[in-house]
N, C-alpha and C positions, 0 to 999 in steps of 0.2 A: 682157576688160579691158582687158588689154595694149593690145589693136589700138584702141578705143577713148580710150584713154589718148592714143595719138601722133597719133589726127585730130583731137582736139579740144587739143593741145599745140600743136606748132610750125606756125609756118607753112609748113613748108619737105615736112611731111607732106598736106598738101594740094595745094602746085603741085608735089607729087613730084619735089621737088630735094633731100630728106634725103641720097641715097646719094650725090651728090656731094660730102658732104663726111665721113660715116661711115667710109671707109674708110682716112681720111688721118687722122682724129681719135680711133680709137676705143683703148679701154685700153691692150692691147697686139698691135698691128700685125704681120702674119706677112707673108712672100713674097709667099703670091696677093694680100692686100691692096695692096700696090705697085702690081700690074697690072692687078688690078681698080677701082681709084683711077681709071686713066685709060681707062678701058673711055668708048664714046662715047657723046654723053648718053640717045640714044634707048635704052642699056642699063641704064641707071642709072631713066629713067622705067617701066621693065616690073621691076625689081626691086621698087621701092615700089610698084607696084599690085600684084604678087606678094605683097609681104608685107601690103598691106592685103587680101588674097582670104584668105590661109591665116589671118591672126588676126581676122577680122570675118565671116569666111563660112564657111568648112571646120569651126572647132568645130560646128558646127549638126548638120554631117553624123552623129556620133554617134548622132542622134534618129532619122534617119529608118531605119532598117532594117539588117541585119546585112553587106549590101553597104556602104554609104554608109559605117557604120561603119569597117569593112575599111580604106576608100578614105581617109576621114580619118587611119586612124593612119599611111599608106602614106606620104601625102602629107606629115602633118609631122616622122617620120621624116627623108623627103629634104629638109624643108627646114631642121633641125637640122644634118644633114650638111652644106649649102650652107654655113649660120653656121662650124662648126666649119672649116672648108675656107679661109672669108675669113677668120678669125682672131678669132671675136667675141667670143666667154664664154669658152672655157676648158672645165671641166669642167661649169659651169650647163648647157650644150648634149647634153650626154651625162646628164644626170639627167634633162631635158626628154623624152628619149627613151624612158625604163622606162615611163613611164603609158601611152605612146602602143603599144607591146608588145599590152597586155590586149586591142586593139582587133583581135588576129588570134584571131581561133576554132580549135577542136580541125580542123576543116574547110577552113581556109586552110592551117593547117600543117602537115596530114598528109600531103603530099608529101614532108618533109623525114623522114618515118621510114617503112621499109620496111613491107612487107606479106607475107600468108600468114603458113597457119598458125604459130604461134607465136613471131609475132613480138609486138613491145610492142602497134603495134595492134591486134592481132588479140585479145591479152590484154585490151585498154580496150575492145572494144566487146560483150567477152563480160560482162565488169563493169558496163558501161551496161545490158543487157541481165537480169544476173541481179537487177541494182537496179529496171528497171523492174517486175519480177514481184513484187517484196515492197509487202507491204502499207504506205500511209502511216502511219509512226508516230504515235498520238495524240497532241494536245498538252500537253508536261506543264506545271508549275507555273515551271518553272526557264528552259522555250523561250519561256513567254508573258513572265515577269520581262525578259528578255534584250529582248525585242520592242518592251515597254513602255520600255524605256531606250533603246533606237534610237531610238522614234518620240520622245521628251522630248528626247534632244539633237539628234534633226533640228528638232525646232521650236524650241529653243534656238538651232541656229546661224541658221536663218530667224528668227528676232526680231533675231538683232543684226547681222544684215545688211544688215537698213532702211536705217538709217543711213549704210552702207557704199554701197549702190544708190542713193540719194538725193543723196550726195557725188560719186558718179562721174556724176552726170546735170545737176548744177549746175555752169553755167558758172564760177562761180569755186572749181573741186573743188580741194581738198588733195591731196597725194599722199605717200606713206609716211608714213601717218598709222594710228593706231587708235582708234578709237569707244570702245574698253569694258577695265575693268580686266584680262578675261580673256583679251584679247589674241586671241581664238580668228577673228576675221575681222578684217582689214585693209585698208587701200588701197595699190595700188600703182603706184611714179609712174618704176619705170625708165624712161629714152627717150621722156620726155615731148616732152623737145627734144632735138637734137642740137647737138653743140660743133660751132662753126664754122671754129676755131681751133684747131691743136695747142700747145699751150705744156709745156715743162716747167724742173724744176728741176737743176740740175746742180751737182753739190756737188761743192765743189772744194778742198783743201788746199795749205801751203807750210810749207816749210821756214824760209824765211825769219823771222829775229827782228823786223823790223817790219813789216806787213801792208798799208802803206800806201807802201813804198818801190817804186820807179819800175820796180827790177830784180828785183824778188820773183818768184819763177816758183810760178806756179798749176798745179796739176795735178791732173785729173779722176779720179776715182772711176766706175766702168761698173758700172750695173747690171746684172741676167742679161740682161732681154732689154729695158727701155725703154729708148728713142733717147736714144743717148748719141754716142758714136762714130758720125760722117757716115760711114764706109766700112764700117760692122757690117752686116752682114744680118742684116734682121728676123728673128726668132727664129719657131720650130714648137714650141710650150708644150703645145698639147691631150693629152689634157686636164689637165694638170696649172697650178696657177695660183700665179704669183709674189706673193704676199700683198702685199709691200713695195714692189716694181714695180706694182703696182695702186693702192696708198693713194697713191705718189708722183703718179701721174697725176690722184690728184681734189686731190692738197696743190697744183698747180698752178694751179687754178682761184682759188685766194684764197691769205691773206698767212699768213704764219709764224705772225700773231698767232692767226691762227685755227687753226694746225695745228701745236702746243706739243710732239706728240711728232716735227716735224723736228730742234727746237733738241734733243730728247734724242739724237737719232740724231746729231748733231753732236757733241755732247759724247761719244760713244760711240767715233768715229770719232778723234777725238782723245788718246784714250788706246787706240788699237790693240786694240780691245775684239774677241777672237778671236769670240767670238757672234756680233757684227753683222758682223763683215768677212765672215760662212762665208753670209751674204744675197748678197752681191756679188760679180762677176764679176772686177773690177779695183779690187785697192789699191794708187796706186801707193808707197804709203809699205813696202811689204811686205820684209820682212829689213832694217827700216830706224826708227829710232827714230820715233817719233810726231810728224804734224805739228803745227805750234806754233801754226797757224791754220789753220778752217776757215771756208770763206764759202759760201754758196747764191747761184746765178747761174741769174735768169730768162732765158727764151729762148724764140722762135717756130719751131717746124719746120714744114716741110714736104715732101713727097716729089718726088724730084729728079724728071724727066723723061727719061723712057726717051729713048737716043737723044742725049739733051743734050750741053752741056759737065760737068755738075756728074756724069752718070752715067755720061760717058766716060774720066773721071777716076776711076771706081769708087764714088761718092756714092750714096748709097741716098739721103739726108736732105739738105735745105741747110737754113740756119738764122739768124736774124738777133736779137741780144743786144737782152732788151729793157729790162734794168737788175737790180741787186742783188734779190736774193729775201730773201736777209739776211744782214747785213753780219759781214765777218771778227769771228770770238770764239776766244778762248782759254779753256784749262779754266780758269784762275784767274777768266776774266769770268762763270763760268759759277756759280761755287759756291756763290752766293748764290741763283742762278735755282734748282736742283738742289734747295737745302734749302728753299726756299721752297713747293714742290711735293711736297717728303720724294720726291723719287725718289735712291738711291743714288748718292753721287759717284763718276762712275768714274776707278779709279787707271790712269796709263799700263803698258801688261805691256811 
């Protein structure tokens, strides 16, 4: 399904250019993504073609016999490992590996275990032979009920899947939606399109009493892995998942009116809230009074070019300011905002 969504989504999946953008614009790039982004164009075309093959063709290998099923499992695990190395989706790739392990049967994994009299493999073979000699148990009432329940569940899932499949085949496909109140089957929409530019929201604070003063010094808060400081090396986080960094990536696509939680975050920073600050890598107001003002600035980020002037200066990123994301705010400004949303008003620590 994911492969079909891609093919029918963004044009870049069809002209094989999506990987020209992916490494630079994915949620939390790692150091390998920096170098992969600067690969030759033909490497990116091969990557996109390989993605289509692994998502549109390889899944059907499970229906083509034991050996093809084993090949399916091996290719899917290799695919996820490559994604992990490239800094794709951290824990999600590891979770995807788990069902692929089921493709490897006892005969495939047998070489991992010692053989010989008394070994685990020998004991399993004896148990299998004994089980084969025993008469097949007669079908009892409980077994029949369980089979009937399994059949009913299968029919229900098939029936509920009809609108999902029709939506998948529709030229006006709806993504990330549910078509029934039970939510047993849903549509999947991740990466139907690829972000072509990377934008970031930087949170800054100042101790100046006047936020509009020309001499106000604004200091950056640093997240644990989200791009900020141009000289900070991209993080290696897999299989961990920095949820706040991830959410900030999404927030940069829209305005703060669409992401009110960003203003809630700003209010907690204005109070030097220890719980929120534990989610950050750098608090410029540590061991100091809280900032008087906090603002959000919108920037466009691009990888520096290896061997270029910015890279020679130790910069992994280059950036250009787009404009303000939200204006300077003080705790007093936010009192009514917090009250209207029934949020606990933060008190300075």
